[in-house]
N, CA, C and O of each residue as an XYZ file, in Angstrom:
604
protein
N      -6.215    -34.395     -1.779
C      -5.266    -34.405     -2.880
C      -4.508    -33.079     -2.893
O      -5.110    -32.015     -2.749
N      -3.201    -33.142     -3.063
C      -2.387    -31.923     -3.085
C      -2.470    -31.240     -4.435
O      -2.600    -31.888     -5.474
N      -2.392    -29.942     -4.399
C      -2.383    -29.151     -5.621
C      -0.951    -29.149     -6.153
O      -0.060    -28.651     -5.466
N      -0.695    -29.683     -7.347
C       0.683    -29.764     -7.858
C       1.327    -28.390     -8.072
O       2.553    -28.282     -8.087
N       0.529    -27.358     -8.235
C       1.077    -26.022     -8.412
C       1.565    -25.433     -7.099
O       2.265    -24.421     -7.101
N       1.206    -26.050     -5.975
C       1.538    -25.503     -4.673
C       2.492    -26.409     -3.886
O       2.693    -26.200     -2.690
N       3.078    -27.407     -4.545
C       3.923    -28.361     -3.837
C       5.128    -27.714     -3.173
O       5.582    -28.188     -2.132
N       5.650    -26.652     -3.746
C       6.864    -26.046     -3.222
C       6.600    -24.790     -2.390
O       7.537    -24.058     -2.071
N       5.356    -24.533     -2.039
C       5.027    -23.401     -1.178
C       5.215    -23.858      0.266
O       4.580    -24.813      0.712
N       6.076    -23.180      0.975
C       6.334    -23.543      2.366
C       5.196    -23.054      3.242
O       4.719    -21.930      3.087
N       4.765    -23.902      4.159
C       3.655    -23.514      5.017
C       4.085    -22.501      6.073
O       3.243    -21.770      6.595
N       5.365    -22.441      6.396
C       5.876    -21.471      7.366
C       7.079    -20.775      6.748
O       8.194    -21.296      6.798
N       6.858    -19.596      6.164
C       7.989    -18.916      5.543
C       9.012    -18.497      6.590
O       8.654    -18.120      7.705
N      10.282    -18.566      6.222
C      11.334    -18.087      7.110
C      11.379    -16.576      7.057
O      10.410    -15.922      6.672
N      12.502    -16.039      7.444
C      12.679    -14.586      7.382
C      12.617    -14.153      5.914
O      13.284    -14.727      5.053
N      11.808    -13.140      5.651
C      11.627    -12.703      4.270
C      12.836    -11.925      3.774
O      13.435    -11.140      4.509
N      13.173    -12.152      2.543
C      14.252    -11.470      1.844
C      13.670    -10.233      1.154
O      12.568    -10.293      0.608
N      14.395     -9.120      1.175
C      13.897     -7.861      0.590
C      13.504     -8.033     -0.874
O      12.472     -7.513     -1.297
N      14.303     -8.750     -1.649
C      13.971     -8.902     -3.069
C      12.748     -9.788     -3.268
O      11.993     -9.600     -4.222
N      12.549    -10.756     -2.370
C      11.331    -11.569     -2.430
C      10.127    -10.675     -2.175
O       9.120    -10.781     -2.875
N      10.218     -9.792     -1.176
C       9.120     -8.874     -0.850
C       8.810     -7.996     -2.062
O       7.643     -7.799     -2.402
N       9.840     -7.474     -2.708
C       9.633     -6.642     -3.901
C       8.871     -7.422     -4.964
O       7.892     -6.922     -5.518
N       9.309     -8.636     -5.250
C       8.639     -9.449     -6.271
C       7.210     -9.788     -5.893
O       6.310     -9.743     -6.732
N       7.005    -10.126     -4.634
C       5.669    -10.479     -4.165
C       4.727     -9.287     -4.274
O       3.597     -9.423     -4.743
N       5.194     -8.118     -3.839
C       4.364     -6.908     -3.916
C       4.154     -6.498     -5.374
O       3.075     -6.021     -5.726
N       5.159     -6.673     -6.221
C       4.973     -6.401     -7.650
C       3.788     -7.199     -8.197
O       3.010     -6.692     -9.005
N       3.659     -8.445     -7.752
C       2.587     -9.294     -8.261
C       1.277     -9.180     -7.515
O       0.211     -9.281     -8.122
N       1.335     -8.973     -6.212
C       0.133     -9.077     -5.386
C      -0.238     -7.820     -4.609
O      -1.310     -7.773     -4.005
N       0.615     -6.804     -4.606
C       0.375     -5.619     -3.785
C      -0.401     -4.529     -4.492
O      -0.601     -4.566     -5.706
N      -0.834     -3.557     -3.703
C      -1.570     -2.417     -4.246
C      -1.299     -1.181     -3.383
O      -1.328     -1.243     -2.153
N      -1.039     -0.082     -4.044
C      -0.921      1.227     -3.388
C      -2.169      1.993     -3.791
O      -2.390      2.254     -4.973
N      -2.978      2.349     -2.815
C      -4.286      2.928     -3.096
C      -4.505      4.168     -2.237
O      -4.048      4.230     -1.095
N      -5.201      5.147     -2.788
C      -5.569      6.332     -2.022
C      -7.066      6.569     -2.200
O      -7.532      6.897     -3.292
N      -7.806      6.398     -1.114
C      -9.232      6.680     -1.124
C      -9.460      8.125     -0.710
O      -8.787      8.636      0.185
N     -10.404      8.778     -1.361
C     -10.747     10.160     -1.013
C     -12.259     10.199     -0.845
O     -13.017     10.096     -1.810
N     -12.676     10.352      0.409
C     -14.097     10.269      0.731
C     -14.629     11.583      1.265
O     -13.949     12.271      2.026
N     -15.860     11.939      0.865
C     -16.475     13.134      1.441
C     -16.590     12.981      2.956
O     -16.975     11.924      3.456
N     -16.259     14.030      3.665
C     -16.334     14.002      5.132
C     -16.565     15.438      5.595
O     -15.613     16.198      5.773
N     -17.831     15.807      5.788
C     -18.174     17.205      6.078
C     -17.503     17.779      7.330
O     -17.393     18.998      7.460
N     -17.062     16.933      8.239
C     -16.434     17.437      9.461
C     -14.945     17.740      9.280
O     -14.331     18.346     10.158
N     -14.366     17.333      8.172
C     -12.943     17.591      7.918
C     -12.772     19.018      7.395
O     -13.689     19.582      6.798
N     -11.616     19.584      7.618
C     -11.317     20.961      7.227
C     -11.628     21.226      5.757
O     -12.276     22.218      5.424
N     -11.163     20.334      4.875
C     -11.377     20.520      3.438
C     -12.575     19.710      2.924
O     -12.742     19.545      1.716
N     -13.411     19.203      3.850
C     -14.628     18.444      3.543
C     -14.382     17.075      2.921
O     -15.322     16.422      2.468
N     -13.108     16.630      2.894
C     -12.783     15.306      2.385
C     -11.742     14.666      3.293
O     -10.941     15.351      3.929
N     -11.771     13.334      3.339
C     -10.771     12.575      4.079
C      -9.932     11.800      3.072
O     -10.474     11.131      2.192
N      -8.617     11.890      3.199
C      -7.701     11.179      2.314
C      -7.194      9.957      3.073
O      -6.660     10.077      4.176
N      -7.367      8.776      2.469
C      -7.039      7.515      3.132
C      -6.047      6.702      2.293
O      -6.466      5.912      1.446
N      -4.752      6.881      2.513
C      -3.766      6.081      1.788
C      -3.674      4.673      2.387
O      -3.842      4.478      3.591
N      -3.404      3.705      1.517
C      -3.354      2.325      1.984
C      -2.421      1.493      1.109
O      -2.474      1.555     -0.120
N      -1.573      0.719      1.766
C      -0.749     -0.289      1.100
C      -1.367     -1.630      1.474
O      -1.525     -1.926      2.659
N      -1.718     -2.445      0.482
C      -2.429     -3.699      0.722
C      -1.835     -4.842     -0.092
O      -1.399     -4.660     -1.229
N      -1.830     -6.012      0.513
C      -1.497     -7.248     -0.192
C      -2.592     -8.250      0.169
O      -2.852     -8.488      1.348
N      -3.231     -8.836     -0.841
C      -4.337     -9.767     -0.618
C      -3.910    -11.171     -1.057
O      -3.256    -11.350     -2.085
N      -4.298    -12.155     -0.250
C      -4.030    -13.555     -0.552
C      -5.205    -14.413     -0.116
O      -6.000    -14.019      0.737
N      -5.300    -15.595     -0.717
C      -6.276    -16.575     -0.263
C      -5.928    -16.936      1.178
O      -4.758    -16.914      1.561
N      -6.928    -17.262      1.965
C      -6.693    -17.550      3.383
C      -5.708    -18.696      3.615
O      -5.092    -18.764      4.678
N      -5.545    -19.604      2.636
C      -4.597    -20.704      2.815
C      -3.157    -20.196      2.912
O      -2.285    -20.896      3.428
N      -2.904    -18.968      2.412
C      -1.562    -18.385      2.448
C      -1.456    -17.228      3.443
O      -0.625    -16.335      3.285
N      -2.294    -17.256      4.451
C      -2.310    -16.178      5.440
C      -0.941    -16.006      6.113
O      -0.592    -14.902      6.531
N      -0.162    -17.097      6.219
C       1.151    -17.000      6.858
C       2.053    -16.024      6.119
O       2.914    -15.399      6.738
N       1.876    -15.878      4.808
C       2.672    -14.910      4.045
C       2.324    -13.481      4.466
O       3.199    -12.619      4.543
N       1.054    -13.242      4.733
C       0.621    -11.908      5.155
C       1.162    -11.574      6.541
O       1.584    -10.445      6.794
N       1.146    -12.550      7.427
C       1.725    -12.315      8.763
C       3.238    -12.128      8.671
O       3.820    -11.373      9.450
N       3.876    -12.813      7.720
C       5.319    -12.625      7.525
C       5.604    -11.207      7.020
O       6.601    -10.602      7.416
N       4.740    -10.671      6.151
C       4.892     -9.285      5.695
C       4.700     -8.309      6.857
O       5.436     -7.331      6.985
N       3.713     -8.583      7.693
C       3.478     -7.729      8.862
C       4.715     -7.704      9.749
O       5.115     -6.644     10.231
N       5.312     -8.854      9.963
C       6.529     -8.925     10.780
C       7.686     -8.217     10.076
O       8.469     -7.518     10.719
N       7.796     -8.394      8.769
C       8.874     -7.788      7.984
C       8.837     -6.261      8.100
O       9.866     -5.634      8.350
N       7.651     -5.662      7.917
C       7.521     -4.206      7.969
C       7.369     -3.684      9.397
O       7.603     -2.504      9.657
N       6.981     -4.555     10.313
C       6.822     -4.141     11.702
C       5.627     -3.246     11.929
O       5.623     -2.432     12.852
N       4.614     -3.388     11.098
C       3.406     -2.564     11.234
C       2.289     -3.179     10.406
O       2.493     -4.165      9.698
N       1.123     -2.593     10.505
C      -0.016     -3.040      9.708
C      -0.851     -4.088     10.419
O      -0.564     -4.478     11.551
N      -1.891     -4.535      9.729
C      -2.807     -5.541     10.265
C      -3.106     -6.580      9.190
O      -2.976     -6.318      7.995
N      -3.509     -7.760      9.642
C      -3.994     -8.807      8.743
C      -5.457     -9.020      9.099
O      -5.789     -9.327     10.244
N      -6.318     -8.857      8.122
C      -7.767     -8.974      8.330
C      -8.400     -9.694      7.140
O      -7.811     -9.810      6.065
N      -9.621    -10.171      7.376
C     -10.388    -10.751      6.270
C     -10.690     -9.636      5.277
O     -11.090     -8.539      5.665
N     -10.499     -9.921      4.016
C     -10.767     -8.941      2.972
C     -12.175     -9.148      2.423
O     -13.016     -8.250      2.476
N     -12.414    -10.337      1.900
C     -13.724    -10.656      1.345
C     -13.762    -12.164      1.122
O     -12.852    -12.728      0.515
N     -14.798    -12.805      1.606
C     -14.924    -14.249      1.417
C     -13.721    -14.990      1.978
O     -13.411    -14.884      3.164
N     -13.046    -15.739      1.114
C     -11.887    -16.527      1.549
C     -10.562    -15.793      1.327
O      -9.494    -16.405      1.335
N     -10.643    -14.479      1.129
C      -9.438    -13.656      0.907
C      -9.071    -12.901      2.186
O      -9.934    -12.391      2.901
N      -7.786    -12.847      2.443
C      -7.260    -12.116      3.599
C      -6.377    -10.987      3.068
O      -5.858    -11.065      1.955
N      -6.214     -9.943      3.869
C      -5.422     -8.794      3.422
C      -4.467     -8.331      4.510
O      -4.810     -8.292      5.691
N      -3.274     -7.987      4.085
C      -2.326     -7.278      4.937
C      -2.468     -5.821      4.541
O      -2.348     -5.486      3.362
N      -2.724     -4.936      5.522
C      -2.952     -3.516      5.227
C      -2.114     -2.632      6.134
O      -1.967     -2.893      7.328
N      -1.569     -1.578      5.537
C      -0.925     -0.522      6.315
C      -1.635      0.765      5.929
O      -1.650      1.154      4.762
N      -2.225      1.426      6.930
C      -2.963      2.667      6.684
C      -2.403      3.853      7.457
O      -2.708      4.999      7.126
N      -1.608      3.608      8.458
C      -1.056      4.686      9.270
C      -0.122      5.554      8.425
O       0.814      5.047      7.806
N      -0.377      6.845      8.404
C       0.469      7.770      7.649
C       1.920      7.670      8.129
O       2.856      7.709      7.330
N       2.085      7.543      9.427
C       3.430      7.422      9.997
C       4.124      6.150      9.512
O       5.276      6.202      9.081
N       3.444      5.022      9.578
C       4.056      3.765      9.151
C       4.305      3.733      7.647
O       5.331      3.229      7.192
N       3.365      4.270      6.884
C       3.565      4.335      5.436
C       4.783      5.194      5.115
O       5.616      4.814      4.292
N       4.886      6.350      5.764
C       5.962      7.304      5.479
C       7.323      6.854      5.999
O       8.351      7.133      5.383
N       7.325      6.162      7.127
C       8.598      5.826      7.765
C       9.074      4.401      7.534
O      10.237      4.091      7.790
N       8.184      3.522      7.052
C       8.582      2.127      6.851
C       8.377      1.655      5.420
O       9.310      1.171      4.780
N       7.155      1.796      4.919
C       6.834      1.259      3.589
C       7.528      2.059      2.489
O       8.206      1.481      1.639
N       7.366      3.370      2.498
C       7.964      4.208      1.447
C       9.489      4.060      1.413
O      10.043      3.812      0.342
N      10.185      4.202      2.541
C      11.645      4.044      2.493
C      12.091      2.669      1.992
O      13.104      2.560      1.301
N      11.333      1.614      2.340
C      11.704      0.282      1.856
C      11.676      0.232      0.335
O      12.631     -0.237     -0.284
N      10.582      0.714     -0.282
C      10.463      0.634     -1.734
C      11.315      1.686     -2.448
O      11.563      1.559     -3.647
N      11.761      2.707     -1.746
C      12.744      3.630     -2.325
C      14.107      2.938     -2.402
O      14.842      3.093     -3.377
N      14.424      2.178     -1.365
C      15.705      1.473     -1.330
C      15.692      0.215     -2.198
O      16.720     -0.180     -2.749
N      14.521     -0.407     -2.313
C      14.362     -1.645     -3.092
C      13.236     -1.416     -4.106
O      12.094     -1.802     -3.856
N      13.546     -0.795     -5.239
C      12.491     -0.407     -6.189
C      11.710     -1.588     -6.764
O      12.252     -2.666     -7.004
N      10.431     -1.344     -6.974
C       9.585     -2.309     -7.658
C      10.071     -2.450     -9.093
O      10.647     -1.518     -9.655
N       9.841     -3.607     -9.679
C      10.338     -3.889    -11.032
C       9.254     -3.742    -12.097
O       9.558     -3.493    -13.264
N       8.004     -3.892    -11.705
C       6.908     -3.841    -12.678
C       6.399     -2.408    -12.838
O       6.936     -1.470    -12.249
N       5.369     -2.268    -13.636
C       4.753     -0.951    -13.829
C       4.077     -0.448    -12.560
O       3.631      0.698    -12.497
N       4.004     -1.311    -11.550
C       3.449     -0.893    -10.254
C       4.302      0.212     -9.637
O       3.835      0.947     -8.767
N       5.539      0.327    -10.080
C       6.413      1.387     -9.553
C       5.855      2.771     -9.893
O       6.132      3.736     -9.180
N       5.084      2.881    -10.958
C       4.456      4.161    -11.325
C       3.404      4.526    -10.276
O       3.339      5.674     -9.836
N       2.582      3.556     -9.877
C       1.591      3.810     -8.826
C       2.283      4.121     -7.503
O       1.831      4.983     -6.749
N       3.386      3.414     -7.219
C       4.133      3.689     -5.995
C       4.633      5.131     -5.984
O       4.553      5.810     -4.960
N       5.142      5.594     -7.108
C       5.660      6.958     -7.211
C       4.547      7.982     -6.938
O       4.774      8.977     -6.249
N       3.370      7.740     -7.469
C       2.231      8.633     -7.243
C       1.771      8.559     -5.790
O       1.425      9.576     -5.189
N       1.768      7.364     -5.237
C       1.406      7.148     -3.839
C       2.366      7.925     -2.932
O       1.938      8.604     -1.999
N       3.650      7.819     -3.215
C       4.678      8.526     -2.432
C       4.471     10.035     -2.529
O       4.624     10.746     -1.536
N       4.127     10.525     -3.712
C       3.890     11.961     -3.906
C       2.701     12.436     -3.059
O       2.752     13.509     -2.458
N       1.638     11.633     -3.016
C       0.468     11.980     -2.214
C       0.816     11.977     -0.728
O       0.395     12.867      0.011
N       1.583     10.978     -0.288
C       1.982     10.937      1.128
C       2.829     12.149      1.491
O       2.676     12.708      2.577
N       3.714     12.558      0.599
C       4.511     13.761      0.857
C       3.612     14.985      0.984
O       3.826     15.832      1.851
N       2.619     15.075      0.127
C       1.656     16.179      0.222
C       0.950     16.153      1.572
O       0.795     17.188      2.220
N       0.527     14.977      1.988
C      -0.181     14.853      3.266
C       0.722     15.231      4.429
O       0.284     15.896      5.368
N       1.977     14.812      4.371
C       2.918     15.144      5.443
C       3.173     16.652      5.528
O       3.590     17.162      6.568
N       2.918     17.356      4.423
C       3.076     18.814      4.396
C       1.748     19.524      4.705
O       1.695     20.753      4.739
N       0.680     18.748      4.930
C      -0.615     19.327      5.257
C      -1.420     19.795      4.057
O      -2.427     20.485      4.213
N      -0.981     19.423      2.858
C      -1.669     19.857      1.635
C      -3.121     19.368      1.607
O      -3.994     20.051      1.071
N      -3.379     18.211      2.171
C      -4.722     17.629      2.147
C      -5.717     18.380      3.042
O      -6.899     18.037      3.079
N      -5.250     19.380      3.743
C      -6.126     20.143      4.632
C      -6.742     21.361      3.951
O      -7.465     22.129      4.584
N      -6.458     21.537      2.671
C      -7.047     22.649      1.918
C      -7.844     22.097      0.744
O      -7.574     20.995      0.266
N      -8.819     22.858      0.287
C      -9.614     22.418     -0.865
C      -8.747     22.286     -2.111
O      -8.926     21.356     -2.898
N      -7.802     23.220     -2.296
C      -6.899     23.147     -3.457
C      -6.028     21.898     -3.366
O      -5.769     21.234     -4.370
N      -5.579     21.588     -2.150
C      -4.755     20.404     -1.938
C      -5.520     19.123     -2.225
O      -4.979     18.190     -2.819
N      -6.771     19.080     -1.806
C      -7.616     17.911     -2.090
C      -7.745     17.718     -3.596
O      -7.650     16.595     -4.091
N      -7.960     18.811     -4.324
C      -8.088     18.705     -5.781
C      -6.790     18.186     -6.405
O      -6.816     17.374     -7.331
N      -5.667     18.661     -5.893
C      -4.360     18.198     -6.382
C      -4.184     16.694     -6.113
O      -3.740     15.949     -6.986
N      -4.533     16.266     -4.912
C      -4.424     14.853     -4.557
C      -5.401     14.012     -5.371
O      -5.046     12.925     -5.826
N      -6.624     14.497     -5.562
C      -7.606     13.780     -6.387
C      -7.072     13.574     -7.806
O      -7.239     12.505     -8.392
N      -6.436     14.600     -8.345
C      -5.912     14.509     -9.713
C      -4.841     13.418     -9.811
O      -4.801     12.672    -10.789
N      -3.996     13.329     -8.820
C      -2.955     12.292     -8.824
C      -3.586     10.916     -8.612
O      -3.294      9.978     -9.354
N      -4.444     10.797     -7.608
C      -5.054      9.507     -7.267
C      -5.900      8.952     -8.407
O      -5.991      7.735     -8.571
N      -6.515      9.822     -9.191
C      -7.384      9.357    -10.280
C      -6.592      8.658    -11.389
O      -7.174      7.966    -12.225
N      -5.280      8.834    -11.397
C      -4.462      8.192    -12.430
C      -3.787      6.917    -11.923
O      -3.015      6.286    -12.645
N      -4.084      6.544    -10.680
C      -3.484      5.340    -10.093
C      -4.356      4.117    -10.343
O      -5.578      4.209    -10.456
N      -3.681      2.958    -10.425
C      -4.365      1.654    -10.530
C      -5.343      1.594    -11.697
O      -6.402      0.972    -11.613
N      -4.967      2.246    -12.769
C      -5.816      2.195    -13.964
C      -5.318      1.070    -14.855
O      -4.171      0.637    -14.746
N      -6.180      0.608    -15.724
C      -5.798     -0.465    -16.642
C      -4.821      0.117    -17.664
O      -5.202      0.878    -18.554
N      -3.565     -0.259    -17.511
C      -2.547      0.184    -18.452
C      -2.163     -1.000    -19.328
O      -2.303     -2.156    -18.930
N      -1.686     -0.699    -20.497
C      -1.174     -1.763    -21.359
C      -0.004     -2.421    -20.651
O       0.901     -1.739    -20.168
N      -0.020     -3.702    -20.589
C       1.041     -4.421    -19.864
C       2.041     -5.016    -20.817
O       3.000     -5.655    -20.387
């Protein structure tokens, strides 16, 4: 039996439109920065920025379409029946993802997290994450991302 809520979802998306990508990421995307202890790193921490979009495996074609659209990233199993499109490369984030969302701004409150994410990437590109003071600065910014805000 077909799901009536999914009757108009195309099984093979065509070329993605920039505004469609913005809307989709507004609803389903996440800009995240993980900061993990790593004693072998200069500042004893590793900073791991990530742009992610998660979907049920039935819509995996959308994730592959995003990968093709941005020209980078990977599609992997996230958890159970969920799949994820992820971009973790500092170069790809800085040269593809960030410029796209600067040119095509997000419409939801997710733009606040994007702005903080962009600020952290700029810090990393300047080597700020290689000092203990820089790690503290990045931690302070990252701790305010993806929090439950009034919607």
